Structures are given as structure tokens and as C-alpha cells.
Legacy VTK file of the C-alpha trace (Angstrom):
# vtk DataFile Version 3.0
C-alpha trace
ASCII
DATASET POLYDATA
POINTS 371 float
108.927 109.417 120.615
106.994 108.508 117.445
107.680 108.709 113.753
105.930 111.578 111.993
104.395 111.060 108.561
107.081 113.284 107.049
109.858 111.361 108.765
108.465 108.029 107.656
107.979 109.333 104.098
111.601 110.465 104.119
112.591 106.987 105.285
110.743 105.415 102.336
112.261 107.880 99.862
115.730 107.185 101.245
115.073 103.463 101.003
114.020 103.840 97.366
117.187 105.774 96.557
119.265 103.109 98.253
117.563 100.349 96.322
118.051 102.175 93.039
121.783 102.003 93.700
121.392 98.284 94.620
122.600 99.002 98.123
122.069 96.727 101.078
118.538 95.595 101.772
117.855 96.378 105.427
115.586 94.572 107.861
115.263 95.800 111.473
114.983 92.796 113.795
113.731 92.156 117.290
114.330 89.299 119.707
111.621 87.257 121.396
113.150 86.233 124.731
110.335 83.792 125.522
110.760 81.921 122.239
114.510 82.583 121.955
114.365 83.721 118.358
115.280 86.622 116.122
112.120 87.894 114.463
111.119 90.371 111.797
107.880 92.093 110.854
106.527 91.564 107.340
103.379 91.798 105.261
102.508 89.510 102.374
100.038 89.133 99.541
97.806 91.591 97.729
96.009 92.342 101.007
99.239 93.068 102.929
98.447 90.527 105.640
100.759 90.955 108.622
103.014 88.223 109.992
105.893 88.058 112.418
108.497 85.692 110.978
111.533 84.087 112.541
114.877 84.874 110.913
116.191 81.324 110.604
119.813 80.388 109.981
119.914 76.690 110.912
118.093 73.819 109.144
116.058 76.504 107.434
113.336 76.894 104.857
110.849 79.581 103.846
107.882 78.101 105.671
104.674 79.617 106.958
102.254 77.799 109.265
98.608 78.736 108.881
97.190 76.128 111.241
95.546 78.817 113.392
93.751 80.537 110.512
93.319 77.782 107.953
94.314 77.415 104.330
91.672 79.909 103.222
93.748 82.785 104.634
96.383 82.134 101.970
93.907 82.891 99.209
92.294 85.711 101.187
95.674 87.404 101.520
96.418 86.938 97.843
99.001 84.132 97.877
99.035 81.962 94.740
99.583 78.206 94.646
102.594 77.548 92.389
101.529 73.983 91.627
104.809 72.683 93.053
105.608 70.946 96.305
108.552 70.785 98.664
108.940 67.845 101.033
105.409 66.872 100.024
103.865 70.217 100.995
102.366 72.865 98.722
104.342 75.909 97.632
102.790 79.365 97.389
104.040 82.670 96.024
103.242 86.130 97.335
104.686 89.609 97.479
106.441 90.180 100.826
107.237 93.621 102.232
109.843 93.868 104.987
112.387 96.478 106.044
113.176 98.785 103.123
112.203 96.465 100.265
109.603 94.138 98.808
109.957 90.957 96.760
107.954 88.055 95.379
108.842 84.983 97.446
107.996 81.310 97.236
107.275 79.640 100.563
106.032 76.274 101.780
102.697 75.972 103.542
103.125 73.793 106.587
100.174 72.014 108.187
98.853 71.287 104.705
95.275 69.983 104.805
96.517 66.903 102.962
99.161 66.241 105.636
97.379 66.831 108.959
100.066 65.014 110.954
102.780 67.497 109.933
102.714 70.127 112.668
105.525 72.668 112.918
103.726 75.795 114.154
106.248 78.075 112.538
106.621 81.162 110.416
110.199 81.594 109.249
112.307 82.909 106.396
115.582 81.216 105.491
118.783 83.265 105.710
121.099 80.287 106.161
122.412 77.158 104.530
120.346 75.296 101.951
121.795 71.869 101.218
119.062 70.714 98.847
117.198 73.188 96.639
114.508 70.570 96.024
113.740 70.298 99.740
114.438 73.809 101.018
113.458 77.330 99.944
116.019 80.104 100.456
115.188 83.792 100.878
118.744 84.779 99.931
118.837 82.687 96.765
115.452 83.967 95.618
116.400 87.624 96.145
119.673 87.020 94.319
117.867 85.340 91.409
115.419 88.268 91.190
118.346 90.689 90.965
117.482 92.524 94.185
120.852 91.615 95.689
124.144 91.140 93.848
125.200 88.144 95.934
123.346 85.733 98.260
124.859 87.058 101.479
123.374 87.996 104.814
124.985 90.303 107.382
123.756 90.719 110.932
124.662 92.656 114.062
123.016 93.499 117.390
122.937 97.000 118.875
122.817 95.779 122.476
123.601 92.490 124.198
121.003 92.891 126.964
118.241 91.165 125.026
116.333 90.247 128.181
115.853 93.962 128.918
113.864 94.519 125.726
110.355 93.530 124.713
109.800 91.574 121.515
108.598 94.808 119.885
111.915 96.590 120.412
114.464 96.683 117.619
117.761 95.207 118.812
119.666 94.814 115.565
119.673 94.788 111.811
119.946 92.240 109.010
121.476 93.399 105.734
121.151 91.418 102.522
123.534 91.451 99.575
125.876 94.125 100.911
126.806 95.169 104.473
125.843 98.477 106.061
129.146 100.428 106.301
127.833 102.328 109.344
128.307 99.193 111.439
131.948 98.566 110.469
134.622 99.908 112.807
136.841 102.533 111.124
140.014 100.828 109.954
138.356 97.415 109.965
136.982 95.450 107.035
135.269 92.156 106.438
137.626 89.191 106.507
136.607 86.086 104.584
136.958 82.867 106.556
138.219 79.540 105.253
135.624 76.937 104.304
136.460 73.254 103.922
134.216 71.943 101.156
135.533 68.415 101.685
134.419 68.413 105.315
131.664 65.810 105.657
130.548 67.352 108.961
129.664 70.866 107.860
127.432 72.953 110.098
125.495 76.055 109.127
127.514 79.289 109.271
130.640 77.286 110.112
134.209 78.569 110.390
137.492 76.906 111.286
140.303 77.410 113.798
143.977 76.529 113.746
143.587 75.383 117.364
145.322 78.396 118.929
142.997 79.774 121.610
143.833 81.455 124.908
142.305 82.632 128.177
144.354 84.879 130.485
147.266 84.208 128.162
147.077 80.456 128.709
146.428 78.121 125.817
143.113 76.320 126.205
141.936 73.117 124.485
139.604 74.002 121.623
138.087 72.537 118.483
138.712 72.992 114.783
135.079 73.791 113.909
133.019 76.694 115.218
129.590 78.074 114.505
127.120 80.603 115.939
123.819 79.712 117.547
121.705 82.800 116.861
118.865 81.978 119.257
120.740 82.043 122.570
123.178 84.239 124.449
124.968 81.157 125.798
128.265 79.952 124.345
128.602 76.166 124.517
132.088 74.887 125.337
133.346 71.345 125.748
133.006 70.507 129.442
136.714 69.720 129.900
137.727 73.021 128.292
135.204 74.933 130.398
136.455 73.267 133.582
139.985 74.277 132.624
138.849 77.891 132.173
136.990 77.910 135.503
140.145 76.705 137.241
142.068 79.590 135.656
139.518 81.994 137.173
139.688 80.336 140.597
143.486 80.541 140.584
143.129 84.293 140.143
140.823 84.681 143.112
137.449 84.807 141.379
134.605 83.190 143.301
132.520 80.815 141.174
128.969 79.833 142.129
127.228 76.965 140.344
123.482 76.668 139.789
122.675 73.014 139.114
118.901 73.346 138.709
118.959 73.753 134.936
119.598 71.366 132.031
123.142 72.706 132.017
125.053 73.940 135.029
125.008 77.736 135.204
128.048 79.594 136.496
128.176 82.930 138.306
131.156 85.101 139.189
131.502 87.783 141.856
133.155 90.487 139.719
134.166 91.182 136.131
137.030 93.462 137.152
140.257 92.257 135.593
138.607 89.667 133.353
140.568 89.053 130.183
139.150 88.077 126.800
138.857 84.633 125.313
140.793 84.666 122.045
140.162 82.228 119.208
142.479 82.090 116.212
140.432 81.475 113.062
141.575 80.516 109.581
140.960 83.076 106.848
140.444 82.165 103.196
144.218 81.921 102.596
144.610 80.100 105.964
146.302 83.051 107.647
145.168 83.659 111.264
142.382 86.014 112.311
141.907 86.544 116.046
138.338 86.552 117.292
138.233 88.319 120.668
135.462 87.575 123.156
135.820 90.171 125.890
133.939 90.165 129.194
130.991 92.040 127.691
130.442 89.055 125.381
130.727 86.199 127.887
129.199 87.757 131.041
125.908 89.398 132.006
125.268 91.396 135.177
122.504 89.915 137.324
122.887 92.088 140.432
125.602 93.901 142.322
128.399 91.404 142.831
126.657 88.735 140.735
127.557 88.171 137.085
126.429 85.236 135.006
129.059 83.554 132.866
127.414 83.063 129.484
129.267 79.772 129.110
127.753 76.316 129.402
129.226 72.810 129.149
128.519 70.752 126.053
130.409 67.588 125.182
132.665 67.954 122.158
131.592 71.366 120.861
132.368 75.083 120.825
129.334 77.062 119.656
129.298 80.841 120.058
126.211 82.540 121.482
124.549 85.513 119.818
126.292 88.083 122.046
129.207 87.825 119.607
126.993 89.925 117.318
127.431 92.917 119.636
131.189 92.768 119.133
131.387 91.734 115.490
129.459 92.311 112.295
128.914 88.818 110.880
128.343 87.746 107.288
127.421 84.487 105.575
127.269 83.425 101.919
124.469 80.930 101.294
126.129 79.501 98.169
129.850 79.288 98.962
129.248 78.695 102.716
131.960 81.261 103.546
131.583 83.294 106.725
132.849 86.851 107.253
133.812 88.888 110.308
134.412 92.617 110.725
134.884 94.484 113.976
131.710 96.375 114.705
131.827 100.143 115.119
132.382 100.993 118.774
131.796 104.722 118.376
128.124 104.397 117.507
126.373 107.032 119.584
124.442 104.985 122.197
121.763 107.676 122.445
121.409 107.770 118.671
121.101 103.982 118.531
118.519 104.109 121.326
116.509 106.762 119.482
116.648 104.797 116.225
115.575 101.635 118.001
112.709 103.479 119.704
111.589 105.025 116.412
111.506 101.671 114.678
109.846 100.080 117.699
107.090 102.701 117.828
106.437 102.193 114.132
106.288 98.412 114.479
103.967 98.695 117.492
101.569 100.697 115.335
101.321 97.891 112.775
101.901 94.771 114.897
99.412 91.933 114.921
LINES 1 372
371 0 1 2 3 4 5 6 7 8 9 10 11 12 13 14 15 16 17 18 19 20 21 22 23 24 25 26 27 28 29 30 31 32 33 34 35 36 37 38 39 40 41 42 43 44 45 46 47 48 49 50 51 52 53 54 55 56 57 58 59 60 61 62 63 64 65 66 67 68 69 70 71 72 73 74 75 76 77 78 79 80 81 82 83 84 85 86 87 88 89 90 91 92 93 94 95 96 97 98 99 100 101 102 103 104 105 106 107 108 109 110 111 112 113 114 115 116 117 118 119 120 121 122 123 124 125 126 127 128 129 130 131 132 133 134 135 136 137 138 139 140 141 142 143 144 145 146 147 148 149 150 151 152 153 154 155 156 157 158 159 160 161 162 163 164 165 166 167 168 169 170 171 172 173 174 175 176 177 178 179 180 181 182 183 184 185 186 187 188 189 190 191 192 193 194 195 196 197 198 199 200 201 202 203 204 205 206 207 208 209 210 211 212 213 214 215 216 217 218 219 220 221 222 223 224 225 226 227 228 229 230 231 232 233 234 235 236 237 238 239 240 241 242 243 244 245 246 247 248 249 250 251 252 253 254 255 256 257 258 259 260 261 262 263 264 265 266 267 268 269 270 271 272 273 274 275 276 277 278 279 280 281 282 283 284 285 286 287 288 289 290 291 292 293 294 295 296 297 298 299 300 301 302 303 304 305 306 307 308 309 310 311 312 313 314 315 316 317 318 319 320 321 322 323 324 325 326 327 328 329 330 331 332 333 334 335 336 337 338 339 340 341 342 343 344 345 346 347 348 349 350 351 352 353 354 355 356 357 358 359 360 361 362 363 364 365 366 367 368 369 370
């Protein structure tokens, strides 16, 4: 299935109408399994030069690496040197087109000819935390300053958790900027604002807090007060003692656990997902009332073959970091200024065929313009 000219024109008209009402800016995203990163397609400059950029949420900056094409490509594409520097590297400004909008963005040029030893090999746009505006460039803050979004917030969800089944050209989710897309919110649900501890000296990106009440099969399990999401992996990292406790709960209920010890972390496999109960984590909302985050079996397992399911849980000393499969269960939001995070239950009645058709339409379009 491909997008006709009329259909694509209608898409652009609809996008323009949405923007005129200052609705959510929308960016379809893919996932590169080989690089383990969320990516988006964009063009920049007066010549509309194409790039594939990583959607970065952790330790982020608007940075573009031109080591493969040289500094001259910046000028060829129509980027303008701002005369400023960030972390010692030159800043450039160009018009970027992505999703249903365009904006003038400032970005840092890595692998600057004056700093040949600085090699990052990256193209990324910053959707996450910026701790120092003199050392980091934020996509969200720039769009907010330009008036394209009413608040510096990003919302993200995935349509399907089976990322390994898709190519990097397939659309697996959507990023919304400023305002959420109401289509993705479960009827009767709404975004809940999580508590943020501004006095916490150990703040992570996209961090939220728990009151310590977490369960598995109805049994309380040892957990931590701080949580975050790692957007580039399906694996949820759990403190090794807590994970061992959870594995024992499974064994007591007759589940057969197989361990693969040939990786950096032990990998765990289970013989069936029948009867598996969710992991529940009680989070603190803005007024410190509880909000229960539910990780059902579809979030923490993946089918490998008949009778073989991988537990998407890995041991990590002293941490509890959620993998990106949580984005198939919840619609997640983050405010780049206040550091607040937001959760809403994602719509479960999205027509799978409709989602598949939309993803295929976007994918066909991106394939036609990919590098």
C-alpha cells in the first residue's frame, strides 16, 4: 500500500489545520534494532538535506555529526553559523522539517575541524533533560520559545512491542510535542502528573518516584524509591536481589526458568506465560497520592518460540529502570523544564489493522525519501 498524492496532500492540509490551532506537533518514529535507538526522519536547511536523527532523552543535546561528509555540507545544505559555541564546538542554525511541522533549530556541529579528537558519530535531537543551557541545546525549549508549542513537553508511545519484527524504516510509534494526541489515551483515563523531588541530588532523566509498595503475584517485593525509563532497550533492569526474589516466586508456582549466561547479563527464559500476573509499582503523584503502574506479561515477556518466552528482566545492582515496552502499555509524558513525568493508560481499543495500515503508509512514504 502506498500514499497517493491526494492522500499525502490531505495529510499536509490536516497538519496545517492542526498547527493553526496549536495542537500537538506529531513525529512518526521508527526503531533501529541494530543500534538500539528511536529514530526520526528529517530534512534541514534551504536545500532540504535528509538526515535520520536519534530521538534522545538521556544526556542529550541537539548535535549533528558531519564527519562523513565534511563541514562543507553544512553550508551546502544552507545551515548558518551562529557565531556561538557550545562545549567548545560551533553552533549552526537551519530550518528543520519533521513530522507535521517545521522549525528553525540551533544545533551543535560535532567533529568540528578545530577539534579533530572529538568524535561522537551521532545525529540526535534532544527531547529530554537539559541541566545546563550553556552546554546543551534542547529541541523542546527551542520550540517552546518560538511559540510552536505551549509548553516544553514531549509525549511518546509505541504501537507494538515487537520491535525486533520491524525494519528501521517501519513506523512503530509517535512522539507528540507540546500537547498529547488524545487518540492514544484510553477512554476514562487521563494523564497523571508524577511527583518530582527538586531537592534530590541524584536526579536522573525522566525520573519518577515510588512509595516503595510494589508487588508480584500479590507478594510485596523489594524495590527502590527512584525509577526511570531507558528508551533504547526492551529490557527492564532490576536489582539482582529483587530479581532473584521474583524468580523464586515463579519457581514456587511451577514455572520452569532457563538461564542463558553467555551475555553481559544473565538472560532468563520461561516455559509459558499462562497465569502470569503483573508487576505492580506504586508511584507518587504530584500530591504524593499513589498511582499504580501495572506491568503485565505483555510488557515483561517476549515469545521466542513455542514454549519459550524471554523474560525482559535483567539484573543490575541497585537500580530499577523500565524498558521501552512500557510505552506499549502507557502513554508517557515529560516536561523538560519542571522535570515532571506523566502517565496515562494507552488506548487498548485501537484497531490493530488500522494501526498496521497507518504504520505501513508512513513507512512507504519514508522509504520513498530515505537516504
